[in-house]
N, C-alpha and C positions, 0 to 999 in steps of 0.2 A: 345478240345484245351488244349495243354500242359501248365502246370503252370511254369512260368519263375521263376527260383530260384533267390532269393534276394541276394544282396551283402551288407554286413555290411559296410556302407560307413565310419564309424568311427573306423573300425577295426585297432587296434594298436594306435589310437589317443585319446582314451577315456580321459586320464588325461589332455591332452592339451585342450580339448573342454569342460570339465565339468564346472559347475556353478562357481567354484572358481579356475579355471585352468589358464594356461598361457595367453591364448587369451582373457579371460574375463578381466584380469588385464591390459593387453596391450591396449585393446580398451576401458576400463573403464565401461564396461557393460557386464552382463552375458547373455547367450542365452535367459533366461526368462525375461530379461529386468531390473533386479536388478542392482543398482549401485555397482561398485567395485573400491577399491582404485587403483589409477593408478600406473602402473609399469613404473619406470623411470620418470624423470622430463622433463624440457625443452630440455635437451641434449638427445634426443630420438635416439636410434640406429636404423639403417636399419637391419631388421631381414632377414637372408638368410637361407632357408631350404636346408640343404646340404644332398646329397645322390644321388647315380647313378640311372640308369633305374630300374623301378619297386619298388622304395622305397616309392612311394605314395605322392610325393610332390604336384603334380597337384590335386590329390584326396583330400588332406588335405586343399588346398586352396579353392576348391569348397565347402567342408563341412563348412569351416569357413564362407564363404560368405552366404551359405544357413542358417546357424544357427544364425549368428549375424546381417545380413543385415536388418532384420525387426526391429531391435532395435537401431542400429547405422549405419551411412552411410558407407557401405563397398561395393566396387565394385571390379570385377576381370577382368583383361585384359590378353589376351594371346599374349605375345610378339613374339611368334614364328609363329603366324598366318600371312599368306600373304595378308590378307584383307586390312591392312593399306597401304602397298605399292601399292596395286591395286587401292585403292581410291585416292592415290596421283598421280598415273600415268597420268591421263588426264591433270593435270596442274603441272608439275614438278617444274616450277619456283615459284609457290605460295604455294605448299604443299610438304610434305614429309611423310614418314612412321611415324616419330616421332610426327609431328604436328597432323596427323590424329588420332594417339593413344591418344593424349592429348584432342583433340576435342571429341573423343568417351567417355573418362572419364568424361569430363565436362558435356556432354549431359546426361549421366546417372545420374549424381548428380543433374542436373537440374530437374530431375523427382523424386527426393527423396521426399517421402510423410510421413516420420516418424516425430519424435519430432523435431520441429523447421522448418519443411517445406523444400522446395527446396533451393539449393544453386544457386548463380549467379556468373558470371565470367567476370566482366568488365575489369579487368587487362589483362586476357588472350585474351579477345576479342580485346583489343586495339592492342596488338602485332600481332594478326592474321589479323586484318584489314590493318595494315601497310604492311605486307609481301604479301597481296593480289595484290599489284601492279605488282607482278611478273607474272601475268597471260600471257599466249601467246596471240599474236595479241591484245595487250591491247587497249581497248577503254573504254570510260566512262561506257558503258553498261556492258562490261565483268568484269571490276574491281568491279563495284557495285554488279553484280551478284555473284561474288566470295565472297564479304563481306557479302552478304545476307545469305550465307550458315551458318553464325555464329550468326545471329541476335537474336536467342533465348538465347544465352549464358549470356548476361548482364541483362536480365530482366525475370520476372515471367509472362509468358504468361498464363499458365493454372490457376494460382491461383489469378489472378486479381491484384496482387500487383506490385510494382516497385522494382527496385534493392535494395538488402539489403545494409544497410549503407546509412544514410540520404543524404550524399552529392552526391550519385550516382543517386538520383531520377531524371529522365528525361534526364540523360546524353546521353544515347545511344538509346533511343527510336527512331525508324525509321532511324538509322544511315546510312543504305545502301541507302535509298532514298535521304537523305540529301547529302551524298557524291556524288551521281549521279548528283544532281543539281549543286553542287559546281564544279565538274570536267567537266561538259558538255562543249563541245566546245574546250577543250584542247587536244593537241596532246600528248598522253601518252607514255612515255618511262619509264619503271619501275626504271631505274637507274638515271633518270634526277632529279636534285635537285629541279626544279620548281614543278614537279609533287609531289614529296615527301613532299615538303613544303605545297602545296595545300591540300594534303591529311591530313597532321597533323593539318593544320588550321581547316579543316572540323571537325576533331575529337574534337579539343578543343572548337570549336564554339558551340558544342552541350551542353556544360556545361551551366546550368542556371546561369544567371548573379549573382544572390545572393549567389550561392553556388560555384562559380568559384574558389575563393581563396582556399577553402578547397579541391576541386577536384584537383586543380593544385598541391597542397601540396602532395596529395596522389600519383598522377602520378610521381611527383618528387622523392618521396621515392622509388617507384618501378623502373621506367625506368630511373630515374636519377642515379640509381646505376649501370646501364649497363656499362661495361668496356669502358672507354674513354668519358663517358657522362658528367663527372664532375658536377653531380647534375642537369643537364638540361634534362628534360624528352624528349623534342623534339630531342635533339642530340642523346639521347639513342635510341629512336624509329627509327630515321634515320639510325643510325649505325646498329641497329638490322636488318633492311631491307637489308642494304648493305651486311652484313655478311651472311644473308640467301641466297642472290643471288650469293655470291662468291662461295658457295659450300665448300666441304672438311671440314677441321677443323673449319673454320669460321662459316659454317652453323651449325655445332654441338654446337658451343658456343651459337648461337642464339636460337637453339632448347632447350638447357638446360635452358636458361633464360626464355623461355616460360613455361617450367615446373615449374620454380620458381614462375612465375606469377600465375599459377594455384594453387599452394600451398598457395600463399598469399591470393588468393581469398577465399580459404577454411578457412584459418586462420581468415579472416575478418568476416566470418560467425559465429565465436565463440567469437568475441570481440565486444565491444560496451556496451552501458548502459543497454540494455535488453537482450543481447545475452545469459547470464547465465540462463535466464528463458526459453529460447527457445531450446538451444542445450544441449545435454548430451554426455558423452563419448568422443571418438576421432574418426575422420573419418579414413577410411582405404583404401589403394590402394594395391591390391594384384596382383603381376606380375608373371604369370606363364611363363615358358620357359624364364626366365630372363637371362639365359646364352647366349641367342641369341644376335646378334649385337644391335638390338633395346633395348632389356632388359638391356644390359650392359651400353648402352648410358644413359638410364634413371637413372639407379643406380649411374653411375658416376656423373651425374648432381647433384642429391640430396646430395650425399656424399661430393662432392666438396663444395657445398654451406654450408653444416653443418660444415665442417672442417674450413671454413672461418668465422664462427660465426653466420650464419643465422640459426634461430631456428623456427620451426613450430611444430604443434601437429599432423601432418599427419603421420599415421602409414604406413610404407612401408614394405611390406613383399614380398620377391622375392624367386625364386628358384635358386639353384646352384648345378650343377652336381659334381664339384670338391670338395673334402673334405675341402680344404682351402678357398673355396668361389669363386675362380677364379683368374687368374694371373693379371687381370686388377686392382685388389685391392692393389697390391704391387708395381705398377708403376716401374717395372724393377728391384726392389730390391730382393735379395735372402731371403729365409725364415730365414737365420741366421742373417740377418741385421735388421730385424724388430721384434717387439713384436707380438706374435700371436694374432689374434682377440679373443674376449671373446667367450666362447663356453657354450652352454646350452645343456645338455643331459637330455631329459625328464624323462627317467627311473631312478627314485631314486635321481634326482637332483633338484636344485632350480636355477632360473635364477641369473646370477651374478649381483651384485648391480650396477656396472658401466661398460660401454664398452670402453669408451675413456680413454686413458692413460693421466696422469696429466702432460703432456709435455707443458711447457709454450709456446714453439714455435710450436703450433699445425698446423700452416700452412705448415710445412715441414713433418708432420706425413703422413704416407701412408693412402690411403682411407680405408684400412682394420681397421684402428683405430676406425672408426665409425660404425663398423659392429658387430652384434651378430649372431654367427653361431649356428643355431638350428639343431643338429644332428637328422636326421629322425630315429625313433626307429625301430629296428628289432622286429619281433614278438617273444614273449616268447614261450617256449615249450608248455605251457598250451594254449596259444592263437592259436597256430598252430593246436594242437590236437582238440580244440573245433571247429575250422573252418572246419577241415576235417570231424569230426563226424557230424557236422550240415548238411553236404551235402551227407553223406554216406547213402546208402539204408538201411532202417530199417530192411530188411530181413537179414542183416549181423549182427550177434551178436556183441555187443560192445566189448567184451573181446576176440574175435576170433583171431586166428593167423594171418589171412589176414588183419584184422583191425590194429593189432599192426605193421605189416610189412608196411602197407600203411602209417600209422602215421610216422614211422621212415623214410620211403623213402621221404615223403613230407618235413620233417625236414632237411634231408641231402641235397636233391637236391635244396631246396630253400635257405638254410642258414638263414631263417627267413625273407627273402625279401618279403614284403607283397604281391605284385602283383603276384609273382611266387607262393606263398602259395595259393592265391585265385584260380589261374588257375589250379594248380595241385590238389587242393582239389575238384574242380568242376569235373575234369577228373576222379578222384578216386572214385566219387560217384557211378559209375557203373562198377568199376574195381575190380577184385579179383586177388590178388597177391599171387602166391605160396610162401611157406615159404622160399625156397632157391633161390628165384628169385633175379636178379640184380635190384637195384633201378631204373636203366635206363629203365627197361621194362615198367614202368608206363608212360614214355614219349610217347609211342605209343597208349595210351588210347585216345579215341575219346571224345571230348566235346559234350555237349548236342545235341540232334537231330536238324536238320534244321527246322526252323519255330519257334524256341523258343525265337526269338527276339534278338539273339546275332549273329553278323557277323561271329564269330569264330565257331559257332555250326557246327558239322559234320566234323571238322578237328581235326587232332591229336594235342595233347597239345604241342608237341615239335615244330610243324609248327607254332602254334599260338604264343608261347613264343619267338621264334627267330624273328618272324615278329614284335612283340610288343616291345621287348627289344633291338633289333639290327636295323632292317630296319626302324622302325618308330622313332628311336632316333639316327640317324646318328650323328657322331661327328660334331660339329658346324664348325670346321676348316678343315674338310675332303674336299679336292678339288673335284669338281663335276665330273671330269673325273674318279674318283675312286668309285663313288656311286654304280655303277653297279656290282662291284666286292668285295665290303667291306665284306659282309657276307661270300662269298666264301673263301676269304683269311682267315678270322677268323676260319672257319671250318678246314682248313688245319693247321693253327697255333695252334690248340687245342692240337697237339702232341708235340709242341715245349716247351723247358725248359728255354732257355735264348736267348739273342739276336743273338748270333752266330748261334744257332740252328734255330731260326726263319728266319734269313737271307738266310739260305740254302733253306728253303721252299719257301720263297718269290721270290728268283731268279728263281726257277723252275716254279712256278705257275704264274709268270708275264712275262715269256719269250715271246717275240714278241710284248709286249706292249711298246709304246713310253714313257708313263709316268708310273713310278714305285715308289712304296713305300719301304723304308728301314725299318728294324726292329725297330730302335730307333724312327722313325716317328710314326709307328703303336703303339708302347708303349706309346708315348706321347698322341696320340689321344685317346687311351683307358683311360689314366689317366684323360684327359680333360672331357671325357664322364662320369666319376665317377666310373669306374670299379677299384676295388682294385688291388694292385700289390702283387706279391709273389716272393720270392727269388728262388724258385725251379720250378715255372711254369710260362710260358710266359702269358697265360691267367690266371690271378691271382684270379678269382672268381670261387670257386669250382663248384657251380651249373651251371653257364654259361658254364664252360668247359665241364661238363658232357653232356649238351645239344648239344654242338658242336661236341664232340666225337661221340655221338650217331648218329648225322646227317652224320658225315664222314664215319662211318661204313656202313651206308645205301645208300651212294651215288652211288655205283656200286654193282653188284651182288657179293655175298660171301665176302663182305668187301674188294674188290680189291683196292679201293682208300685208305683205311686204311693201308693195307699192303704196298702199293706203297710208301706212305709218310714215313713209318718207315724204309723201305728198303733204301730209299734215304738218310735218316739220318744215318742209320747203315753204309752204304758205305762211307759216308763223314767222319765219325769218324774212320773208318777202315784205311783210308789213313793217319790219324794223330795219330795212336796208338804209335808211337815213341816219341811223345811229352811228356814232363814231366807233364804238366797240362793244364788247360784251361786258355788262356791268359785273364787277367783282372778279374779272379775269376768268374767262371761260376757256374752252378747249381750242378756240380759234382766235386768230388775230383780229378778225372782223366779222360782223354779222353777215356780210356779203359772202365771205368764204364759207361760212357755216351753211348758208342757204345753197350755195353751189355744190357743196358736198352731197347734200340730200337730193338735189336736182340731178346730179351725175348718176346716182344709183337708182333713180326712178324714171329713167327714160329721157333725160334732158342732156344727153351727151353733146349734141350739136350746139345747144345754147352755151354750154360750159366752154366749148372750144372757141366759139365766137368771143366770149368774154375774155378768155385768156389771151387770144390773139390781139384783142383791142387794147389790153392793159399791159402788155409786155414792154413796148418801147419806153425807154427812159428810166425804168425801174427793174433791172434784171435780178438783183439780189432779193428784193422784196417779192418780186414775181415768183422766183423759185420757191421761196418759203410758202407762199400762198398755194402754188401748184401742189406741193407736198401735202398740205392740209386738205385740199380738195380731194386729192387722189387717194388719201388714206381711208379707204372705204371697202366694205365687202362687195363681192360681185354677185348679182342675182343668179338663180338657177338657170338651167338650160344651156344651150351651146355657148361656148366662150369664144368670142371673135377678137379678143384683145390682142393676142399674139400676132394674128394676121394683120390686124389694123396697125399695130406698132411697126411692122416691117413693110408697110405700104402695099400689101397684097389686096387690100380692100380699097377700091377707088373712092376718093373723097374729092368733092368739087371745091374750088376756091383758089386764091392766090397761094404762092409757095409758103408764105409765113403761116397761113392758117393750116395748110396741109401738114406742115412739119410739126406745128403745135399739136395737131390732132394725133399724130403718131407718138409724139413725146408723152402726151397725157396717158395714152394707153400703155406705153412702156413703163411709166412711173406707177400706174395703177397696178400693173402686174407685180412690180417689185414691192409695193406697199401693202398689198392685201395679205401677203404672208401665208397663203394656202396652196402654193404650188412652187416648185423650184424655179429659180431664175437662171442662175449660173452665168457662164461667160458669154453665151450667145445673147441673152437679154441685156447683160451689162454692156456688151459691145454695141448693141442697137441703141441703148440709152446714151452712151457717150457720143456716138456718131451723130445722133439727132441734135444734141447740144452743140456739137462742133459745127453742124450745118447752120444752126441758128446764129452762132457766134460770127459767122462770115456774112450774114445778111446786113443790109443797109438800114439799121435803125440805131437810135441812141443807146449806148451801153452794151451793144451786142458782144463786143470783145470780152466782156467780163465773164461770159458763159463758158469760156474755155477751161478756166480753173475748176468750175463746178463740174464739168464733164469728167475731169480726172478723178475728182473726189467721189462722185456718184458711182463711177465705174468700179472703183476699188471696193466700195461698200457692196454693190450688187454682186460682184464676182464672189464675195465671201458670204453671200446670203444674209447680209446684215441690212437692217431697215435704213432707208434714206432719212426718215424722220423718226427719231428715237422717242420712245415713250416707255413707261414702266412695264407694260405687259409684253411688248415685243422684246424688250431687253431681257425679260425673264426666259424667253424661248431658248437662249443660248447659255443659261446659267443652271448648273447642276450641283446643288449643294444642299 
């Protein structure tokens, strides 16, 4: 039986999870159970873990739950799961995905067996009981049956006690049965005032006479605060039911208030004469896939309440794909109109002291004002190397050329994205990479053998990554009619540079479809999903682009799909070669350079060399900039002859200027593609070729000497000759 390789669940999160780390102070308890000074006071921010696919947001939430839940009440909800909508389906008038998620949270906390024992939720139960009148075919039996779903929430069934908080003793015991008796014989219409009144009378009648004043005061504080209730809890509960039945924004208001009721129930578990003896730390609600509609709704509710002055000690930690936390936080305002949220970078940073701005008119502040953005950390070079070596076969010497190449390939193709590192490292465990291989070769490595307990076993790592990073994490706002083509479109867009370039490809590959996506829409969807942007590449994440490029080349035999896309773009820009530039500022200085870039990678190398040789004299600086733009391109599959052509080992006809330009183009292309090491040898070749050109007899040749020195320094240190956002990120680990 093969041994399943373990995954380091805390990989990259060690500092966040340690005994004195961020989450220990946020929850007030360390994983071992020791008390910790609380981070933030009553004005507790909502923490959003920001980062795109593969950054480990969900993994971190699971580890936080597993490490801390034995010591403090911490639960995890998956807001992207369809289970809540499925549970609400049978009774859409009395349930919703939001109420089912709240009930799930309350039920789990009712089972809490740590210090202080289980929690109870009489306030939440009250609201749920009132909206239960919305059941279909309402009869006394169906209403009472619906209410009975929640009977465990306001009491301790397993532990023999009654509800926490003395005035709640006996309030809701047998509530469903009492309501059944009260409502029997009535004709139920969920919206009828008489039925709502009867239901509310039944709820309040369950208060023990001696405790009624205190119980009524508590209900008045909670449901008397419902919009329009003017302090009367019966009015608030009646309006809550009406709003829930109305649907739309009114239903969302009711659902958000039920979330407040849940948090107030949790808060009640920490207050009172003896609560400090029973409870420790803070309770935590972790929301995975909080970028989903349900997640955003829950986050909006708590942020709106806290902006309005409501305070509770419930730690809310959600996920956000977008770097800014999500557009809903800014309520239609542009980033220039609001102060950015507080940001915490775990690597080398400390949490900011306060998240909310000192604006006296906080009711007008955007929701982002109450948020702390925790930037999910990229793995460091050392962490990536250790993860790769941990999985590599011991038969491979640690300092071997193959191991060094594998380490470099994993670093470049992942960019430090934890999930990609884990998958690539697992595939590399049985992969031997030739010294001169392209990094993309590792993408064809096969993950563990079938039977090892992983659904991905036996598949190539590129197939697995594209499934997990793209298909399993579709943009939330991607219309359903585009779900079937999303990955296919991105594969073709991997060769695009800017929106004009992307629109050419989109028009071609969506021909015949009724519903089409434009480049600016795709760009926004990528941003919303958390993928970074780049001024020179439409797919702005280097590692993702390499996966898509690799898949594009393999779509059809001999790279036919690759060549077809580049020919399409080459021909488009050939028609526009008379234009002065790219309208609106594109990725290239000129339309001609853009055309030459696509011509270079689709078989037109000799044409590009002739063009460069003809346009060099008299404009060396402009020519160098154009050369970098043309040569910043992926290399097609198959044998790679660039190194030999750069060093002159491949015979090229023509005068010395043309032969030297040919060699220089291939040397620059090697440096700019970023999928293989260059190092001192290539850097030396690059500098020597520029020096050779500087000594030739043409106008401005001497200016190339300074460029030779600069480019050599960059190439020796594996830095891009032409900087852009995605290649800059290759060397950034934060």
